[in-house]
C-alpha positions as CSV (number, residue, x, y, z in Angstrom):
1,H,31.8,-3.8,-2.7
2,S,30.0,-6.7,-1.6
3,A,31.1,-9.0,-4.5
4,A,35.3,-8.4,-3.5
5,I,34.2,-9.2,-0.1
6,I,32.7,-12.4,-1.9
7,N,34.8,-14.1,-3.9
8,V,37.9,-13.9,-1.1
9,L,35.8,-15.7,1.5
10,H,34.9,-17.9,-1.9
11,R,38.4,-17.6,-2.8
12,S,39.6,-19.2,0.3
13,L,37.7,-21.4,1.3
14,K,38.3,-23.6,-2.1
15,A,41.7,-23.3,-1.3
16,Q,40.9,-24.7,1.4
17,G,39.1,-28.0,-0.7
18,K,35.7,-25.8,0.9
19,G,32.5,-24.5,-1.2
20,L,30.8,-22.0,-0.2
21,L,26.8,-21.5,-1.6
22,V,25.4,-17.5,-1.6
23,V,22.1,-17.1,-1.3
24,L,19.9,-14.1,-3.3
25,H,17.3,-13.1,-1.1
26,P,14.7,-11.1,-3.5
27,T,12.6,-8.4,-2.0
28,L,9.3,-8.0,-2.0
29,G,8.8,-6.0,-4.8
30,E,10.6,-7.7,-6.6
31,V,8.3,-11.3,-5.2
32,F,4.4,-9.4,-5.5
33,L,5.2,-6.6,-8.4
34,S,4.7,-7.3,-12.7
35,A,7.7,-5.8,-15.2
36,G,4.6,-3.9,-16.0
37,D,4.8,-2.6,-11.8
38,W,8.0,-1.8,-12.3
39,K,8.1,-0.3,-15.2
40,V,4.8,3.0,-14.0
41,L,7.1,3.4,-11.3
42,S,11.3,3.1,-13.8
43,A,12.0,1.0,-11.4
44,D,14.6,-2.3,-12.8
45,P,14.7,-4.4,-9.3
46,G,16.8,-6.4,-11.2
47,R,20.0,-4.1,-11.7
48,S,21.7,-3.7,-8.5
49,R,21.3,-8.5,-8.7
50,A,23.5,-8.2,-12.5
51,L,26.2,-5.9,-11.0
52,L,26.6,-7.9,-8.1
53,L,26.7,-11.8,-10.1
54,R,28.4,-10.4,-13.0
55,S,31.1,-10.1,-10.7
56,L,30.7,-12.9,-8.6
57,D,33.2,-15.2,-9.8
58,Q,32.0,-17.4,-12.2
59,D,32.8,-20.5,-10.2
60,L,30.6,-19.7,-7.3
61,A,27.6,-21.2,-7.1
62,V,24.9,-18.9,-6.7
63,L,21.4,-19.5,-5.8
64,D,18.3,-16.9,-6.7
65,L,16.0,-17.6,-4.8
66,T,13.7,-15.4,-6.5
67,D,11.4,-17.1,-9.5
68,T,11.2,-19.5,-6.6
69,L,9.3,-17.5,-4.0
70,R,6.9,-15.9,-6.5
71,K,6.3,-19.4,-7.8
72,K,6.4,-21.0,-4.2
73,T,2.8,-17.7,-3.4
74,G,0.5,-18.4,-6.0
75,E,0.7,-22.0,-4.9
76,S,1.1,-22.2,-0.7
77,P,-2.4,-21.9,1.4
78,E,-0.1,-20.0,4.1
79,P,1.1,-16.6,3.0
80,L,5.3,-16.3,2.7
81,F,6.2,-13.2,3.9
82,W,4.4,-11.5,6.8
83,F,2.1,-9.0,6.4
84,D,3.9,-5.3,6.9
85,D,7.2,-7.1,6.6
86,A,9.5,-8.7,4.1
87,I,10.6,-11.4,7.0
88,Y,9.6,-14.6,6.2
89,T,6.5,-16.9,8.2
90,P,7.3,-20.5,9.1
91,A,6.3,-21.2,5.7
92,G,9.3,-18.9,4.1
93,H,11.9,-20.6,5.8
94,E,10.0,-24.1,4.1
95,A,10.0,-22.8,0.8
96,V,13.1,-21.3,0.9
97,A,15.1,-25.3,2.9
98,E,13.0,-27.5,0.8
99,A,14.6,-24.8,-2.2
100,V,18.3,-25.1,-0.9
101,A,18.1,-28.9,-0.3
102,D,16.7,-28.6,-3.9
103,F,20.1,-26.6,-5.5
104,L,22.7,-28.5,-2.7
105,S,21.9,-32.3,-3.9
106,K,22.2,-31.5,-7.7
107,R,25.5,-29.9,-6.6
108,V,26.9,-31.9,-3.8
109,P,27.7,-35.7,-4.3
110,A,25.3,-37.5,-1.6
111,P,28.1,-39.1,1.3
112,G,29.9,-42.7,0.4
113,R,29.4,-41.6,-3.0
């Protein structure tokens, strides 16, 4: 299971005084479909994510990009994903980089502090 592998890596790095950040990237459906759409599809897009999160070490840093990318998709003049693919466009990469930088800036002390 993915969580077991991630936990082993996390514990190994932690023992070395290092950290690990797990970044969860949403599917296109999780970004663009509403809760009503998922209900019609009889699907639960958050189930796999919830199972993973329950299985990860509680002190492991996890950044879920779903809400950020939903919000940025509505705000961005440029598409965040390529038209026919779930791959980020340059604007999508920028949105992800900003989210990761913001997350880390709140958790990692700046050099010299």
